[in-house]
Rosetta silent file (secondary structure, phi, psi, omega in degrees, C-alpha in Angstrom):
SEQUENCE: MVKAIECIYEDNVLKPVGKIQLREGERIRVTIEKKLSFEPIRLKKKLTSERISALRDESWTSS
SCORE:     score description
SCORE:     0.000 S_00000001
   1 L     0.000  135.778  176.951    0.260  151.543  119.844 S_00000001
   2 L  -119.681  131.771  179.794   -3.413  150.761  119.095 S_00000001
   3 L  -144.648  133.641  177.306   -5.910  150.044  121.841 S_00000001
   4 L   -92.036  132.836  179.781   -9.716  149.806  121.744 S_00000001
   5 L  -129.292  123.759  178.439  -11.555  151.458  124.632 S_00000001
   6 L   -76.624  133.577 -178.384  -15.317  151.171  125.079 S_00000001
   7 E  -132.070  162.483  173.304  -16.977  154.529  125.778 S_00000001
   8 E  -118.856  138.104  178.308  -20.426  155.969  126.397 S_00000001
   9 E   -95.383  113.414 -179.372  -21.527  159.237  124.804 S_00000001
  10 E  -138.670  136.148  176.480  -23.247  161.441  127.417 S_00000001
  11 L    51.457   42.014  177.624  -23.804  165.204  127.553 S_00000001
  12 L    67.847   20.859 -178.290  -21.765  165.766  124.373 S_00000001
  13 E  -134.048  138.199  172.028  -18.734  163.957  125.881 S_00000001
  14 E   -83.910  122.591 -178.261  -17.218  160.506  125.266 S_00000001
  15 E  -116.571  122.581  178.071  -16.744  158.823  128.652 S_00000001
  16 E   -60.589  142.061  178.676  -14.624  155.649  128.982 S_00000001
  17 L   -72.299  -35.715  179.535  -16.498  152.716  130.528 S_00000001
  18 L  -124.670 -174.210  179.522  -13.412  151.645  132.491 S_00000001
  19 L   -72.895  140.655  178.245  -10.086  153.021  133.646 S_00000001
  20 L  -122.835  152.897 -177.318   -7.607  154.004  130.918 S_00000001
  21 L   -99.461   83.310  176.272   -3.831  154.428  131.057 S_00000001
  22 L  -132.526  147.819  175.545   -3.181  157.974  129.788 S_00000001
  23 L   -86.114  151.813  177.062   -1.154  160.838  131.221 S_00000001
  24 L   -57.292  129.031  178.984   -2.799  164.224  131.822 S_00000001
  25 L    83.019   -1.775 -179.813   -2.525  166.297  128.626 S_00000001
  26 L   -66.892  135.954 -179.932   -1.475  163.320  126.466 S_00000001
  27 L   -92.329  135.788  179.367   -2.605  163.636  122.839 S_00000001
  28 L  -135.490  166.588  173.656   -4.348  160.675  121.220 S_00000001
  29 L  -111.656  133.293 -177.035   -6.244  159.922  118.003 S_00000001
  30 L  -113.033  130.551  172.980   -9.816  158.632  118.356 S_00000001
  31 L  -115.180  130.110 -177.206  -11.636  156.445  115.821 S_00000001
  32 L  -103.255  128.256  177.089  -15.345  155.910  116.418 S_00000001
  33 L  -127.977  117.657 -176.975  -17.009  152.600  115.587 S_00000001
  34 L   -72.140  129.520 -179.756  -20.682  152.279  116.464 S_00000001
  35 L   -79.203  138.223  177.970  -21.427  149.142  118.468 S_00000001
  36 L   -64.176  140.376 -175.535  -24.287  146.963  117.224 S_00000001
  37 L   -98.227   16.049  179.640  -27.333  147.259  119.446 S_00000001
  38 L  -133.808  156.744  177.923  -28.617  143.709  119.015 S_00000001
  39 L   -89.587  147.898  177.066  -27.520  140.240  120.005 S_00000001
  40 L   -65.113  149.183  178.308  -26.835  137.616  117.318 S_00000001
  41 L   -78.964  153.809  176.288  -29.589  135.090  116.737 S_00000001
  42 L  -108.187  128.621 -179.738  -29.113  131.465  117.708 S_00000001
  43 L   -83.815  145.963  179.367  -30.083  128.848  115.148 S_00000001
  44 L   -71.501  -35.317  177.167  -32.025  125.753  116.197 S_00000001
  45 L  -137.534  156.857 -176.516  -29.922  123.511  113.962 S_00000001
  46 L   -70.268  138.271  176.619  -26.588  123.829  112.214 S_00000001
  47 L   -85.611  143.855  175.718  -26.566  125.035  108.615 S_00000001
  48 L   -84.814  159.877  178.658  -24.687  123.065  105.970 S_00000001
  49 H   -63.963  -30.894  178.045  -22.237  124.796  103.674 S_00000001
  50 H   -65.559  -42.280  179.748  -24.538  123.942  100.754 S_00000001
  51 H   -67.026  -39.812  177.627  -27.463  125.762  102.396 S_00000001
  52 H   -61.936  -44.147  178.281  -25.273  128.761  103.183 S_00000001
  53 H   -62.819  -40.498  179.101  -24.138  128.890   99.535 S_00000001
  54 H   -63.721  -43.174  178.392  -27.746  128.640   98.351 S_00000001
  55 H   -64.034  -39.567 -179.779  -28.797  131.499  100.620 S_00000001
  56 H   -64.764  -34.690 -177.062  -25.859  133.601   99.463 S_00000001
  57 H   -81.033  -14.606 -179.046  -26.790  133.037   95.810 S_00000001
  58 L   -65.541  146.534  175.292  -30.450  134.036   96.210 S_00000001
  59 L   -94.311  124.276 -179.672  -31.524  137.373   94.799 S_00000001
  60 L  -103.379  134.306  175.563  -33.291  139.498   97.397 S_00000001
  61 L  -123.711  145.666  177.927  -35.705  142.222   96.375 S_00000001
  62 L  -101.829  148.099 -179.666  -37.365  144.769   98.602 S_00000001
  63 L   -98.260    0.000    0.000  -40.974  145.770   98.218 S_00000001
């Protein structure tokens, strides 16, 4: 069985945000996935597939 449970890391301990269904002493495997700390942006107008393809094909360089 696989189930995702949101947790908060405090005082060196992972604490579930809500109630979880586990028995005392039950062994589990934990996988940690860091949650993104920002909200997605909202576009003013819809992008066309052509514009998306053009953006994908652009070469980006960092300065």
